[in-house]
SESE-71111 format. One line per 10 residues: number of its first residue (from 0); their letters; for each residue x, y, z of N, C-alpha, C, O. Coordinates in steps of 0.2 Angstrom, whole numbers, plus 5000, padded with zeros to 4 digits. Layout:
BEGIN
NUM) A) X:Y:Z:X:Y:Z:X:Y:Z:X:Y:Z | ...
***
This chain:
BEGIN
0) MGELRRDPII) 5155:5096:5057:5151:5097:5053:5146:5093:5051:5148:5088:5048 | 5138:5095:5050:5133:5089:5048:5135:5093:5038:5139:5096:5036 | 5128:5089:5037:5127:5094:5028:5119:5094:5028:5116:5090:5031 | 5117:5098:5024:5113:5101:5020:5111:5097:5014:5115:5098:5009 | 5105:5093:5013:5104:5089:5010:5098:5091:5004:5092:5092:5007 | 5098:5092:4998:5091:5092:4995:5087:5091:4992:5086:5095:4988 | 5082:5085:4993:5077:5081:4990:5075:5082:4982:5070:5085:4981 | 5080:5080:4977:5078:5082:4972:5072:5081:4966:5071:5081:4959 | 5066:5077:4971:5061:5076:4969:5055:5083:4972:5051:5085:4968 | 5056:5085:4977:5051:5090:4978:5055:5094:4980:5052:5097:4984
10) GRWVIIDTEH) 5061:5095:4981:5065:5103:4986:5064:5103:4989:5062:5108:4991 | 5065:5098:4995:5064:5097:5002:5070:5097:5004:5074:5093:5000 | 5075:5100:5012:5079:5101:5014:5079:5099:5019:5074:5100:5023 | 5086:5094:5022:5086:5090:5029:5095:5090:5030:5099:5091:5027 | 5095:5089:5039:5103:5092:5039:5102:5085:5042:5097:5082:5045 | 5109:5081:5041:5111:5074:5042:5116:5076:5045:5119:5081:5043 | 5118:5072:5050:5123:5072:5055:5128:5068:5053:5128:5063:5056 | 5133:5070:5049:5138:5066:5043:5146:5063:5048:5150:5058:5049 | 5145:5067:5051:5150:5067:5056:5153:5062:5062:5158:5060:5064 | 5144:5062:5066:5144:5057:5073:5139:5055:5071:5134:5058:5074
20) PAGPNDFEKE) 5139:5051:5068:5129:5047:5066:5128:5043:5073:5133:5040:5075 | 5122:5044:5075:5120:5039:5080:5118:5031:5079:5113:5030:5076 | 5121:5027:5081:5119:5019:5080:5114:5018:5083:5111:5022:5086 | 5111:5010:5082:5101:5009:5083:5103:5008:5090:5098:5008:5093 | 5108:5007:5095:5107:5008:5101:5107:5016:5105:5107:5016:5111 | 5106:5022:5100:5106:5028:5102:5101:5029:5103:5100:5034:5106 | 5096:5024:5101:5086:5027:5100:5084:5025:5107:5085:5020:5110 | 5080:5030:5109:5077:5028:5115:5069:5024:5112:5065:5027:5107 | 5068:5019:5114:5062:5015:5110:5055:5018:5114:5056:5019:5120 | 5051:5019:5112:5044:5020:5116:5041:5011:5118:5041:5007:5114
30) AHTFRGGDCP) 5039:5010:5123:5037:5001:5123:5033:4998:5120:5028:5003:5119 | 5030:4994:5117:5024:4994:5113:5018:4990:5118:5016:4984:5119 | 5016:4997:5120:5011:4995:5126:5003:4996:5123:5001:5001:5121 | 5000:4991:5124:4992:4991:5121:4986:4990:5126:4988:4988:5131 | 4981:4993:5125:4976:4994:5130:4974:4986:5133:4972:4984:5138 | 4975:4981:5128:4976:4975:5129:4964:4973:5130:4960:4977:5129 | 4963:4965:5131:4957:4964:5131:4957:4959:5124:4962:4959:5121 | 4951:4956:5123:4949:4952:5119:4950:4957:5113:4948:4963:5112 | 4956:4952:5108:4956:4955:5101:4951:4955:5095:4949:4950:5093 | 4948:4959:5093:4943:4959:5090:4945:4955:5082:4940:4952:5079
40) FCYGNEQITP) 4952:4956:5080:4956:4954:5073:4955:4947:5073:4953:4943:5068 | 4957:4944:5081:4958:4937:5080:4954:4933:5077:4948:4934:5074 | 4959:4926:5076:4953:4920:5073:4948:4916:5078:4950:4912:5082 | 4943:4918:5077:4937:4916:5079:4933:4922:5082:4928:4922:5084 | 4935:4926:5081:4932:4935:5083:4928:4938:5079:4924:4942:5079 | 4929:4933:5072:4926:4936:5064:4917:4938:5066:4914:4942:5062 | 4913:4937:5072:4907:4942:5074:4908:4946:5077:4903:4949:5077 | 4913:4949:5080:4916:4955:5082:4917:4960:5077:4913:4965:5078 | 4919:4961:5071:4920:4965:5066:4915:4966:5062:4911:4961:5061 | 4915:4973:5057:4912:4972:5051:4912:4965:5048:4917:4962:5047
50) PEIEVIRDSG) 4906:4964:5045:4906:4958:5041:4912:4962:5034:4913:4968:5032 | 4916:4954:5033:4921:4955:5026:4921:4955:5021:4919:4951:5018 | 4923:4962:5019:4921:4966:5011:4927:4959:5007:4924:4954:5007 | 4930:4958:5006:4935:4953:5004:4939:4948:5008:4940:4950:5013 | 4940:4944:5006:4946:4938:5010:4947:4933:5006:4944:4932:5001 | 4953:4931:5007:4956:4925:5005:4954:4919:5012:4954:4921:5018 | 4953:4913:5009:4953:4909:5014:4950:4901:5011:4947:4902:5006 | 4952:4896:5013:4952:4890:5014:4944:4888:5011:4940:4891:5014 | 4943:4885:5006:4938:4883:5000:4932:4880:5007:4934:4877:5013 | 4926:4880:5006:4921:4877:5009:4920:4880:5015:4916:4877:5018
60) TEPNKPGWHV) 4924:4887:5018:4921:4889:5024:4918:4893:5022:4919:4895:5016 | 4914:4895:5027:4909:4902:5027:4911:4907:5028:4916:4909:5032 | 4907:4912:5024:4909:4920:5024:4909:4920:5032:4907:4916:5035 | 4915:4928:5036:4916:4931:5043:4915:4925:5050:4913:4927:5056 | 4916:4918:5048:4917:4914:5052:4927:4911:5049:4930:4913:5044 | 4928:4907:5054:4936:4905:5055:4937:4900:5048:4932:4897:5045 | 4944:4901:5045:4946:4896:5040:4950:4903:5033:4952:4902:5027 | 4950:4910:5038:4952:4914:5033:4959:4915:5033:4962:4915:5039 | 4964:4917:5029:4971:4918:5028:4971:4927:5029:4972:4930:5034 | 4968:4930:5024:4969:4938:5024:4961:4940:5024:4957:4938:5020
70) RVVANKFPAL) 4960:4946:5028:4952:4945:5025:4953:4955:5027:4957:4958:5029 | 4946:4957:5024:4946:4964:5025:4941:4968:5026:4937:4969:5021 | 4940:4970:5030:4934:4972:5035:4935:4982:5034:4940:4985:5035 | 4928:4983:5034:4929:4991:5035:4929:4992:5041:4925:4990:5045 | 4934:4999:5041:4937:4999:5048:4928:5004:5052:4925:5009:5049 | 4926:5002:5059:4923:5004:5065:4922:5008:5065:4916:5010:5065 | 4928:5013:5065:4926:5020:5067:4930:5024:5058:4935:5028:5057 | 4927:5023:5055:4930:5027:5049:4934:5035:5047:4930:5039:5049 | 4938:5037:5045:4939:5043:5044:4934:5047:5038:4932:5053:5039 | 4933:5042:5033:4928:5043:5029:4923:5038:5028:4923:5033:5031
80) QIEGELERRG) 4917:5039:5024:4913:5035:5025:4910:5036:5016:4910:5041:5012 | 4908:5028:5012:4909:5028:5006:4901:5033:5003:4901:5037:4999 | 4896:5030:5006:4889:5032:5007:4890:5041:5005:4894:5044:5008 | 4886:5042:5001:4884:5049:5002:4886:5053:4995:4889:5049:4991 | 4885:5059:4994:4887:5064:4989:4894:5069:4991:4895:5072:4997 | 4898:5069:4986:4905:5075:4990:4902:5081:4992:4903:5083:4997 | 4898:5085:4987:4895:5093:4989:4901:5098:4991:4902:5100:4996 | 4904:5098:4986:4908:5103:4986:4906:5110:4987:4902:5112:4983 | 4910:5115:4993:4906:5119:4994:4911:5127:4998:4918:5126:4999 | 4909:5131:5000:4914:5135:5000:4911:5140:5008:4906:5144:5009
90) IGLYDVTNGI) 4914:5139:5011:4909:5145:5018:4917:5150:5020:4922:5150:5023 | 4913:5156:5015:4918:5163:5015:4923:5159:5012:4921:5155:5008 | 4930:5159:5012:4936:5157:5009:4938:5152:5011:4944:5151:5012 | 4935:5148:5013:4937:5141:5015:4933:5135:5012:4926:5136:5011 | 4937:5130:5009:4934:5126:5004:4934:5118:5009:4938:5115:5012 | 4926:5116:5008:4923:5112:5012:4920:5105:5008:4916:5106:5003 | 4921:5100:5010:4917:5095:5006:4915:5090:5011:4919:5090:5016 | 4910:5085:5011:4907:5079:5012:4913:5075:5015:4918:5074:5012 | 4912:5072:5020:4918:5066:5022:4917:5059:5019:4915:5055:5022 | 4920:5059:5011:4917:5054:5006:4925:5050:5005:4930:5053:5005
100) GAHEVILQTP) 4923:5044:5004:4929:5040:5005:4928:5032:5006:4923:5029:5005 | 4934:5029:5007:4934:5022:5008:4940:5021:5015:4946:5022:5014 | 4936:5018:5021:4941:5016:5025:4943:5008:5026:4938:5006:5030 | 4946:5006:5025:4947:4997:5025:4954:4997:5028:4959:5000:5028 | 4952:4990:5033:4957:4987:5038:4960:4980:5036:4956:4976:5037 | 4964:4978:5034:4967:4972:5028:4970:4968:5036:4974:4970:5040 | 4967:4964:5037:4969:4958:5042:4973:4956:5040:4971:4952:5036 | 4981:4955:5041:4985:4952:5037:4985:4944:5037:4985:4941:5032 | 4986:4942:5046:4985:4935:5047:4980:4932:5052:4977:4937:5055 | 4979:4929:5052:4975:4926:5057:4978:4926:5066:4976:4925:5071
110) YHQKELSDLE) 4984:4927:5065:4988:4924:5070:4992:4932:5072:4995:4935:5068 | 4991:4933:5079:4991:4938:5083:4996:4941:5083:4996:4947:5084 | 5002:4936:5082:5010:4937:5086:5014:4939:5078:5019:4942:5077 | 5010:4935:5074:5015:4937:5067:5014:4942:5063:5010:4942:5058 | 5021:4947:5063:5019:4952:5058:5022:4950:5051:5024:4944:5050 | 5020:4955:5048:5025:4951:5037:5030:4949:5040:5033:4944:5037 | 5035:4952:5045:5042:4949:5045:5042:4942:5048:5047:4940:5050 | 5037:4939:5049:5038:4933:5051:5034:4926:5047:5034:4920:5048 | 5032:4932:5042:5026:4926:5040:5030:4924:5034:5034:4928:5032 | 5026:4916:5031:5030:4915:5024:5029:4919:5019:5024:4923:5018
120) EEEVENVLKM) 5035:4918:5014:5033:4920:5011:5026:4922:5006:5025:4928:5003 | 5023:4915:5006:5017:4915:5001:5010:4917:5005:5004:4917:5002 | 5012:4919:5012:5008:4923:5016:5010:4932:5016:5006:4936:5017 | 5015:4932:5014:5016:4939:5012:5014:4940:5005:5012:4946:5004 | 5013:4937:5001:5011:4938:4993:5005:4939:4993:5003:4944:4990 | 5000:4933:4999:4994:4934:4999:4989:4941:5000:4984:4944:4998 | 4996:4944:5008:4993:4951:5011:4996:4956:5003:4992:4961:5002 | 5000:4956:5000:5002:4961:4992:4996:4960:4988:4992:4964:4986 | 4995:4954:4986:4988:4952:4983:4981:4955:4984:4976:4955:4981 | 4982:4957:4991:4974:4960:4995:4974:4965:4995:4969:4968:4995
130) YCRRALDLRK) 4981:4967:4994:4980:4974:4993:4978:4976:4986:4975:4981:4984 | 4980:4974:4983:4979:4975:4972:4972:4974:4972:4969:4979:4969 | 4969:4971:4974:4964:4967:4974:4957:4972:4975:4952:4972:4972 | 4959:4977:4982:4954:4982:4985:4956:4987:4980:4952:4989:4977 | 4961:4988:4979:4964:4997:4976:4960:4993:4968:4955:4995:4967 | 4962:4988:4965:4960:4990:4960:4951:4990:4960:4949:4992:4954 | 4948:4988:4963:4942:4986:4965:4938:4993:4968:4932:4992:4967 | 4939:4999:4971:4940:5006:4974:4939:5009:4968:4934:5012:4966 | 4947:5008:4963:4946:5012:4960:4942:5013:4954:4943:5018:4950 | 4936:5006:4953:4930:5010:4947:4926:5015:4950:4922:5019:4946
140) DTRFKYILIF) 4925:5017:4958:4923:5022:4961:4925:5030:4958:4930:5033:4961 | 4922:5033:4953:4927:5037:4950:4925:5044:4954:4924:5049:4951 | 4922:5045:4962:4923:5048:4967:4931:5049:4969:4933:5055:4972 | 4934:5043:4968:4939:5043:4972:4945:5047:4968:4944:5046:4962 | 4951:5050:4970:4956:5051:4968:4962:5047:4968:4966:5046:4963 | 4963:5046:4973:4968:5042:4977:4968:5037:4982:4965:5039:4987 | 4972:5032:4982:4970:5027:4985:4977:5025:4990:4982:5022:4987 | 4977:5027:4996:4984:5025:5002:4982:5020:5005:4976:5018:5007 | 4987:5016:5004:4988:5010:5009:4996:5010:5015:5002:5011:5014 | 4994:5010:5019:4998:5011:5025:4996:5009:5031:4991:5009:5033
150) KNYGPSAGAS) 5003:5006:5035:5005:5003:5040:5006:5004:5046:5012:5004:5047 | 5002:5006:5050:5004:5008:5056:5010:5002:5062:5011:4996:5059 | 5013:5002:5065:5019:4996:5070:5019:4998:5074:5023:5003:5074 | 5014:4997:5081:5017:4999:5086:5015:5005:5089:5017:5009:5084 | 5012:5010:5094:5007:5013:5096:5010:5018:5095:5006:5023:5094 | 5018:5020:5094:5020:5026:5096:5018:5028:5086:5017:5033:5084 | 5019:5023:5083:5016:5023:5076:5011:5024:5074:5010:5023:5068 | 5004:5025:5079:4995:5026:5078:4993:5018:5078:4988:5016:5074 | 4996:5014:5080:4994:5009:5082:4988:5007:5086:4990:5004:5092 | 4982:5008:5085:4979:5006:5091:4977:4998:5093:4979:4997:5099
160) LEHPHTQLIA) 4975:4993:5089:4974:4988:5089:4981:4983:5088:4982:4980:5082 | 4984:4982:5091:4993:4975:5092:4989:4972:5086:4990:4975:5080 | 4984:4967:5087:4982:4962:5078:4988:4965:5073:4990:4971:5074 | 4991:4962:5067:4995:4964:5062:4990:4965:5056:4987:4961:5054 | 4991:4973:5054:4985:4974:5051:4987:4980:5046:4991:4984:5048 | 4983:4981:5040:4986:4986:5037:4981:4992:5035:4975:4989:5036 | 4980:4999:5032:4973:5001:5035:4975:5004:5024:4980:5006:5022 | 4969:5003:5023:4967:5009:5015:4962:5011:5017:4958:5010:5021 | 4965:5017:5011:4959:5024:5014:4958:5026:5005:4963:5027:5002 | 4953:5027:5003:4952:5031:4996:4949:5036:4998:4945:5036:5002
170) LPMIPKSVHE) 4952:5041:4994:4952:5049:4998:4947:5053:4989:4946:5049:4984 | 4945:5057:4990:4942:5059:4984:4947:5064:4980:4946:5065:4974 | 4950:5067:4984:4958:5071:4981:4964:5068:4981:4965:5063:4983 | 4968:5071:4978:4975:5070:4977:4980:5074:4984:4980:5080:4985 | 4983:5069:4988:4986:5074:4993:4992:5077:4992:4996:5075:4988 | 4991:5084:4996:4998:5088:4995:5003:5084:4993:5004:5083:4987 | 5006:5079:5000:5013:5075:4997:5011:5073:4994:5007:5077:4995 | 5008:5068:4989:5006:5066:4985:5008:5069:4978:5012:5066:4973 | 5005:5076:4979:5004:5081:4973:5011:5083:4972:5013:5083:4966 | 5017:5086:4977:5021:5086:4977:5027:5084:4973:5031:5088:4970
180) ELEGALNYFE) 5026:5076:4973:5030:5071:4970:5029:5071:4964:5034:5070:4960 | 5022:5070:4961:5019:5071:4956:5023:5077:4952:5028:5075:4948 | 5022:5082:4954:5025:5088:4953:5031:5089:4950:5032:5090:4944 | 5036:5087:4955:5045:5086:4955:5046:5081:4950:5050:5082:4946 | 5041:5076:4950:5041:5072:4945:5041:5072:4938:5044:5069:4934 | 5035:5077:4936:5035:5080:4928:5038:5083:4927:5040:5083:4921 | 5042:5090:4933:5047:5094:4932:5053:5092:4928:5055:5094:4922 | 5057:5086:4933:5060:5083:4931:5061:5079:4924:5066:5079:4920 | 5054:5075:4923:5055:5072:4916:5053:5079:4910:5056:5079:4905 | 5051:5082:4910:5049:5087:4904:5057:5091:4903:5057:5095:4898
190) YRERCIFCDI) 5063:5090:4909:5069:5094:4909:5072:5090:4904:5073:5091:4899 | 5073:5085:4906:5078:5080:4905:5075:5073:4902:5078:5068:4902 | 5068:5073:4899:5065:5067:4898:5067:5062:4899:5070:5058:4895 | 5066:5061:4905:5068:5054:4910:5065:5054:4917:5065:5059:4919 | 5063:5049:4920:5059:5047:4926:5065:5049:4930:5071:5048:4927 | 5065:5052:4937:5068:5055:4943:5069:5050:4946:5074:5050:4948 | 5064:5044:4947:5066:5039:4950:5070:5032:4947:5071:5027:4950 | 5071:5032:4941:5076:5026:4939:5082:5031:4939:5086:5028:4941 | 5083:5037:4938:5090:5042:4938:5093:5037:4946:5096:5033:4946 | 5088:5041:4951:5089:5038:4958:5091:5030:4959:5096:5028:4963
200) IRQELQEKER) 5089:5027:4955:5089:5020:4957:5096:5017:4953:5099:5013:4956 | 5099:5019:4946:5103:5019:4944:5109:5020:4947:5115:5017:4947 | 5107:5027:4950:5114:5031:4953:5116:5026:4960:5122:5025:4962 | 5108:5024:4964:5111:5019:4969:5114:5013:4969:5117:5011:4974 | 5113:5009:4962:5116:5004:4960:5122:5004:4957:5126:4999:4955 | 5124:5010:4958:5131:5011:4954:5134:5012:4961:5139:5008:4963 | 5132:5018:4965:5138:5019:4969:5138:5012:4975:5142:5011:4979 | 5130:5009:4975:5129:5005:4982:5131:5005:4989:5131:5000:4993 | 5134:5011:4991:5131:5014:4997:5128:5013:5001:5129:5012:5007 | 5123:5013:4998:5116:5015:5003:5114:5008:5002:5112:5004:5007
210) VIFENKFFIA) 5112:5004:4993:5108:4997:4994:5109:4995:5001:5114:4996:5004 | 5104:4991:5004:5104:4987:5009:5103:4980:5004:5108:4976:5003 | 5097:4979:5000:5097:4972:4997:5093:4974:4988:5091:4979:4986 | 5094:4968:4987:5093:4968:4978:5091:4960:4977:5094:4955:4978 | 5086:4962:4973:5083:4955:4969:5083:4958:4961:5085:4963:4959 | 5081:4951:4957:5078:4953:4951:5073:4960:4948:5075:4963:4943 | 5069:4961:4952:5065:4964:4950:5065:4973:4953:5064:4978:4950 | 5069:4972:4961:5068:4976:4967:5076:4979:4971:5080:4976:4973 | 5076:4984:4972:5081:4986:4976:5077:4989:4984:5072:4993:4983 | 5080:4988:4989:5079:4992:4995:5086:4995:4996:5092:4993:4994
220) FCPYVSRSPF) 5084:5002:5000:5090:5007:5001:5089:5012:5005:5083:5012:5006 | 5091:5015:5008:5090:5023:5013:5093:5027:5009:5098:5029:5009 | 5085:5031:5006:5089:5035:5002:5092:5042:5004:5092:5044:5009 | 5096:5046:4999:5101:5050:5001:5098:5056:5004:5102:5061:5005 | 5092:5058:5005:5089:5064:5007:5083:5060:5012:5077:5061:5011 | 5086:5057:5017:5083:5052:5020:5078:5060:5028:5081:5064:5030 | 5071:5059:5028:5068:5062:5033:5068:5059:5040:5065:5061:5045 | 5071:5052:5039:5074:5050:5048:5077:5043:5048:5077:5039:5045 | 5080:5046:5054:5085:5039:5055:5083:5033:5052:5077:5032:5053 | 5086:5029:5048:5085:5022:5043:5078:5022:5041:5074:5018:5044
230) EIWIIPKAHQ) 5077:5026:5037:5072:5026:5031:5074:5021:5026:5080:5020:5024 | 5069:5018:5024:5071:5013:5020:5065:5014:5013:5059:5015:5014 | 5068:5014:5007:5062:5015:5000:5064:5007:4998:5069:5005:4998 | 5058:5004:4995:5058:4998:4990:5056:5000:4986:5050:5002:4987 | 5059:4999:4980:5055:5002:4974:5059:4998:4966:5065:4998:4965 | 5054:4997:4963:5054:4993:4956:5059:4994:4952:5058:5000:4950 | 5066:4992:4949:5069:4993:4948:5069:4994:4938:5074:4996:4935 | 5062:4991:4935:5060:4996:4929:5055:5000:4931:5051:4998:4935 | 5055:5006:4927:5051:5010:4927:5043:5005:4928:5041:4999:4925 | 5040:5009:4932:5033:5005:4934:5028:5013:4937:5031:5017:4941
240) EAFCQLSYEQ) 5022:5013:4935:5020:5021:4940:5014:5019:4944:5012:5023:4948 | 5011:5011:4942:5006:5011:4948:5007:5004:4952:5006:4999:4948 | 5008:5002:4959:5009:4998:4964:5005:4991:4960:5007:4985:4960 | 5000:4993:4957:4992:4986:4955:4996:4983:4948:4993:4978:4946 | 5002:4986:4945:5003:4986:4939:5009:4976:4939:5012:4973:4934 | 5008:4975:4945:5013:4971:4947:5012:4965:4945:5006:4963:4946 | 5016:4960:4942:5015:4954:4938:5015:4950:4945:5015:4952:4951 | 5014:4942:4942:5015:4936:4948:5019:4935:4952:5019:4935:4958 | 5027:4936:4945:5035:4935:4949:5036:4942:4951:5042:4940:4953 | 5036:4946:4952:5036:4953:4955:5034:4954:4959:5036:4959:4963
250) TQELAKILKK) 5028:4950:4960:5024:4948:4969:5028:4945:4972:5030:4946:4978 | 5031:4939:4968:5035:4935:4974:5038:4939:4975:5038:4941:4981 | 5043:4941:4970:5050:4945:4973:5049:4951:4978:5053:4951:4983 | 5043:4955:4976:5041:4960:4981:5040:4957:4988:5042:4959:4994 | 5036:4952:4987:5036:4949:4997:5042:4946:4999:5042:4944:5005 | 5047:4945:4994:5053:4941:4998:5057:4948:5000:5060:4949:5006 | 5057:4951:4997:5062:4958:4998:5058:4965:5005:5061:4969:5007 | 5050:4963:5005:5048:4965:5010:5049:4962:5017:5050:4964:5023 | 5048:4957:5015:5048:4952:5023:5056:4952:5025:5057:4952:5031 | 5062:4951:5019:5069:4953:5022:5069:4959:5025:5071:4958:5030
260) TLQRVKDVLF) 5068:4966:5024:5068:4971:5024:5067:4974:5031:5070:4978:5034 | 5060:4971:5033:5057:4972:5040:5061:4967:5045:5061:4968:5051 | 5063:4963:5041:5066:4956:5047:5074:4960:5051:5077:4959:5056 | 5074:4962:5047:5082:4965:5047:5080:4974:5050:5085:4978:5050 | 5075:4977:5052:5073:4981:5054:5071:4980:5063:5072:4983:5068 | 5067:4974:5060:5066:4972:5068:5073:4970:5073:5074:4971:5079 | 5076:4966:5068:5082:4962:5072:5089:4970:5074:5092:4971:5079 | 5089:4972:5069:5095:4977:5070:5093:4983:5075:5098:4985:5079 | 5087:4987:5074:5083:4992:5078:5080:4990:5084:5078:4994:5087 | 5080:4983:5086:5076:4980:5091:5069:4982:5092:5067:4985:5096
270) NPAYNFIIHT) 5067:4979:5086:5062:4979:5087:5055:4986:5086:5049:4987:5089 | 5058:4990:5082:5054:4998:5083:5048:4999:5080:5048:4998:5074 | 5043:5002:5082:5038:5006:5079:5039:5008:5072:5044:5012:5071 | 5036:5008:5067:5035:5011:5059:5030:5012:5058:5025:5012:5061 | 5030:5015:5052:5024:5015:5047:5028:5012:5041:5034:5012:5042 | 5026:5009:5036:5026:5011:5028:5020:5013:5025:5015:5012:5028 | 5020:5016:5019:5018:5018:5016:5019:5016:5009:5024:5016:5007 | 5013:5014:5004:5014:5016:4997:5013:5020:4992:5008:5020:4988 | 5019:5022:4993:5018:5029:4988:5017:5027:4977:5021:5026:4972 | 5009:5029:4978:5008:5026:4969:5005:5031:4965:5005:5036:4968
280) SPINTEKKEG) 5003:5031:4960:4999:5036:4955:4992:5035:4957:4989:5031:4961 | 4987:5044:4954:4983:5044:4959:4980:5039:4953:4983:5037:4948 | 4972:5038:4955:4968:5037:4950:4962:5043:4946:4961:5049:4948 | 4959:5040:4940:4955:5043:4939:4953:5050:4937:4948:5054:4937 | 4960:5051:4933:4963:5058:4935:4969:5058:4928:4972:5053:4926 | 4969:5065:4925:4975:5064:4921:4982:5061:4923:4985:5062:4928 | 4984:5058:4919:4991:5053:4920:4996:5061:4918:4996:5065:4913 | 5000:5059:4924:5007:5063:4923:5015:5060:4924:5018:5058:4929 | 5017:5063:4918:5023:5060:4916:5030:5059:4920:5034:5064:4922 | 5031:5051:4923:5038:5051:4926:5038:5049:4933:5043:5049:4936
290) YHWHIEIMPK) 5031:5048:4936:5030:5045:4942:5031:5036:4940:5029:5032:4936 | 5034:5036:4948:5037:5028:4948:5035:5025:4955:5038:5026:4960 | 5029:5021:4955:5028:5020:4965:5034:5016:4966:5038:5013:4963 | 5033:5017:4976:5036:5013:4979:5035:5014:4986:5031:5017:4988 | 5039:5010:4991:5036:5008:4996:5041:5011:5001:5047:5009:5002 | 5037:5016:5004:5044:5020:5012:5041:5016:5017:5036:5014:5017 | 5047:5016:5021:5046:5012:5028:5052:5015:5033:5058:5014:5033 | 5049:5020:5038:5049:5025:5042:5048:5021:5052:5043:5020:5055 | 5055:5020:5053:5056:5019:5062:5055:5026:5065:5057:5031:5064 | 5051:5023:5068:5050:5029:5073:5054:5029:5078:5052:5026:5084
300) LMRVAGFEWG) 5059:5033:5078:5067:5032:5083:5068:5042:5084:5072:5045:5087 | 5063:5043:5081:5064:5052:5084:5057:5055:5084:5053:5054:5079 | 5056:5060:5088:5051:5064:5088:5050:5070:5083:5055:5074:5084 | 5045:5071:5079:5044:5079:5076:5044:5084:5080:5040:5085:5084 | 5050:5088:5081:5046:5093:5086:5049:5099:5083:5051:5098:5077 | 5051:5105:5086:5047:5112:5085:5052:5114:5078:5049:5117:5073 | 5058:5112:5078:5062:5115:5072:5059:5113:5066:5058:5116:5061 | 5057:5107:5066:5054:5102:5061:5047:5107:5060:5047:5111:5056 | 5043:5106:5063:5036:5110:5062:5041:5115:5059:5045:5113:5055 | 5042:5121:5061:5043:5128:5061:5048:5128:5053:5048:5133:5049
310) TGFYMVPTSP) 5051:5124:5053:5056:5125:5044:5052:5121:5038:5050:5122:5033 | 5051:5114:5042:5050:5111:5036:5057:5106:5034:5057:5102:5030 | 5060:5106:5038:5068:5104:5037:5068:5099:5042:5064:5100:5047 | 5071:5091:5042:5072:5088:5045:5078:5088:5049:5082:5092:5047 | 5079:5084:5055:5084:5086:5055:5087:5079:5056:5084:5077:5062 | 5091:5075:5054:5093:5066:5054:5099:5066:5058:5103:5071:5057 | 5100:5061:5064:5105:5059:5068:5110:5056:5065:5116:5057:5065 | 5106:5051:5059:5111:5046:5058:5110:5046:5049:5105:5047:5045 | 5115:5045:5046:5116:5048:5040:5114:5040:5036:5115:5035:5039 | 5111:5041:5031:5108:5037:5028:5114:5030:5022:5114:5026:5018
320) EAAAKYLKQ) 5120:5034:5025:5127:5029:5022:5129:5026:5028:5133:5021:5028 | 5126:5027:5036:5129:5025:5043:5122:5018:5042:5122:5012:5041 | 5118:5021:5042:5110:5017:5041:5109:5011:5039:5107:5006:5042 | 5112:5010:5029:5112:5005:5027:5117:5001:5029:5116:4995:5028 | 5125:5002:5033:5131:5000:5033:5127:4994:5039:5128:4988:5039 | 5122:4998:5046:5122:4994:5052:5116:4989:5046:5117:4983:5046 | 5113:4992:5042:5106:4988:5042:5110:4979:5036:5109:4973:5036 | 5115:4983:5033:5117:4977:5029:5121:4972:5032:5123:4968:5028 | 5124:4972:5039:5128:4970:5042:5124:4964:5046:5126:4960:5051
***
């Protein structure tokens, strides 16, 4: 018999197979098949992309030319556009607003075949620094309420181009999933006067069963209420509400544990597609107590099917305890 587990933050239930957990060899992987052709993100193809918005490059090199290490450009086919006004309006009972926002692509490296797990730690640091540089710049626009930084690796995870990149989307409203986390964290804080994420960290460090890696500032662990097999969170040990509050030393340690975790996912799960998302606090809005930023890594080992869509429950064939054991070995 499996277990029903309830997420203490937002109240979501999951069904976890604790008796016969699936191992890394039990999942069918979708092949990383891309369209091919000339890659617009590759070194030397700078003229193919929109002009760079921000860049880390060698001194003396020209904009939109070779010599870059991390490069940010506008998405050529943006989900939202920065120009214009929101113009909120109603159409009968429906609410609608213009598609205002920002949609950027962060090119992590000039090298087509080098993912974050393959880069040197200093190179991963540069990518993390660029995430914050862009987020801090966009938060100056008071129309934006949330900045989402996410990575799709592999076609089945939503990546349409193979070259290593991350996306950033600035939104004029707080997404529903973020709102649920904020409200859950606030309710816990008002009841217990503590951060629920800090309590989770204390319990995970005490039990050790689901912790994969730990360093001075961060832990990587499989959450007790995982929504997918081999789900991993990376979270700062000390309370910190926003991703861009990282110090220089914290950025160094985050680069180390992120690289190490993604390398372990690649090795143990045979290079699966995955998504990672930086969950951070909203901007330009009233602060809510008890929130704690973190990174969620979701290997694409299963498809969401009718049961999940119909109930909101997730069926997870590998318990987080078993997943952490595989990932630690």
